[in-house]
TORTORVO-828315 format. One record per residue (C-alpha): residue in one letter; x, y, z. Coordinates in steps of 0.02 Angstrom, whole numbers, plus 50000, padded with zeros to 5 digits. Example, Ala and Ser with C-alpha at 12.3 -4.5 7.8 and 13.67 -1.06 7.14 Angstrom:
<mivos>
A506154977550390 S506844994750357 
</mivos>
This chain:
<mivos>
M509714857949851 I511444861349776 G512214877949826 K512624891549702 K514504889449712 T514434870449694 K513264871749547 L514374884749463 L515894873449487 I515014858349409 Q514374868249261 T516074876249232 L516944859349229 L515674852449106 I515834867548992 L517734867048993 L517714848648946 L516494851948805 L517494866948741 L519084856348741 A518174842948643 E517524856048520 V519284862148489 I519844844348450 I518364842248331 V518774858548241 R520584853048212 N519974837848115 L518814847547999 N519074857147839 G518084867047710 W516384874347750 A516184863047902 L517744870847978 G517024888347957 L515374883548037 E516224874948183 L517354889948214 F515854901348217 G514964889448335 L516494888648447 L516524907748455 V514684908148505 L514954894948639 V516434904248714 T515404920348715 L513974911848807 F515194904448932 L515944921548970 I514224929548988 G513704915749107 I515264917549214 V515164936549227 N513274937549257 Y513014920849342 Y511954927249486 S510774936849372 R510674928849198 G512114916549200 E511024901149215 R510094905449056 A511734908048964 F512354890949021 F510704883248969 L510904890348793 F512714884148790 F512224866148825 L510754867148705 L511844873448562 F513204860748597 L511934846648600 S511234852748433 N513004853448362 V513344835348412 V511714829648332 L512114839148171 L513854831448162 W513054814348180 L511774817848042 F512934826047914 R514614817647948 G514064801048019 K515064802748180 L514164800848346 Y515094807348499 V514184797748635 I515174804448783 L514984822548724 L513134819448692 F512924812648868 L513874827048950 A512914840148852 L511264831848895 C511714831249080 G512204849649080 L510604854248986 L509474845049107 F510434851749257 S510254869749197 F508444867249144 F507834860849313 E508794874149408 T508104887949296 S506324881349315 A506504880549504 K507154898349509 Q505694904449404 K504464895849521 V505264904149672 Q505174921149587 Q503344918449543 E502934913649722 E503834929149788 Q502854940149666 R501224932249721 E501634935049905 K502054953349871 L500434955549774 T499444947249914 D500244958750045 K499824974049940 L498014968649924 K497894965650112 Y498544982950158 S497684992450019 G495954986150067 P494464988349949 Y495205003749867 S496085003249700 E497395015949756 V498345018349916 F498425036749963 P499795044050074 A499355045650257 T499725064350257 E498395067750126 I497105058050226 I497555067650384 H497385084450296 E495705079650222 T495085073850392 E495645090050475 E494795100550340 K493165090850360 S493265092650550 V493495111550536 E492035112850415 N490925102750532 D491415113850680 K490985129550579 D489295122250529 Y488935117650710 L489385135150773 D488305143250640 L486845131950684 T487075135450870 N487135154350844 T485575153550736 E484625143650866 Q485215155451003 N484635170750904 K482955162750874 T482805158651058 E483245176551109 G482005183350983 K480625172551055 T481035178251232 T479765192151235 E478625198451368 R476795195151345 T475585205251449 V473865199551493 S472675212751555 A471525208051695 K470345217451808 K471415214951961 G473045220451876 V474315216351740 K475235199551742 K476865197351644 V477245180651564 F478985176851493 S479285164251353 P480225152551359 G480735159551529 K481345174751624 Y483045167651672 V484215155151594 A485485143251672 S486615129051617 K486225110851649 F487995108451711 G488075124251819 N487265131351975 T487045149651925 Y485625157551826 H485715173551721 E484645185751629 P484505181851441 K485415198151397 C486905193851505 E488555189651418 W488705173851522 A486975168351465 K487455170451282 R488915158551307 I487765144351359 K487445132851211 S485645129651165 Y485645111151210 K486315115551385 Q485045129451422 V483785128051565 W482435141451565 L481685147451730 E480075157151756 S480565165851918 K481875167452052 E480855156252167 I480845142152041 A482725144452013 W483025143752200 E481975127952215 K482995119652078 G484625123952166 F485215138552058 K485985154552128 A485795171752052 H487235179251953 K487795197451971 C486865201551811 V485185197351891 N484325212751962 
</mivos>
């Protein structure tokens, strides 16, 4: 593929040759044809300057319009004045085709780049229609985590209060004496510890409900490998 500088050089040479030929044509005209050709020459020079100054952005389109207008001018001169400039027609046609194919190739490249960018955006955005900043997602996650912790603590405290309320002494009278039964147990320990406490002890209240092990007596606690805490009388 021809480089940018080489292509610019070729197009510039073609345009200068065509402008020189247009000046020669204008010198041989008179009347209304002279006025139209002068106006056309001014338009062609303007397009050439725009193409040179903005070549890397919109210059190729300006050159394409230049060759198209010049080709139309040659055809009109042939139709209305009966003069066919074959060499100028050939040069203008070459410049037009050269600019047309280069412009089309550039548009295809731009379209492919836009498609690739759109594909990358769809890959990273996932199934959502909007991509939210990472900071907002982090804040929302932290807020939900705090709310879940609060709900869990409230539920744990409620279960613990219910458990303490149910820990009452039930007495059963019998002829031989009075026997005390404790529900769910007289002492409480942690599954992950080796010390048991009385339910009213501060250390016992710190044991979460799903870690609690209830014991009926000191003997049972000793058999299970638990030792008495200072709070146990």
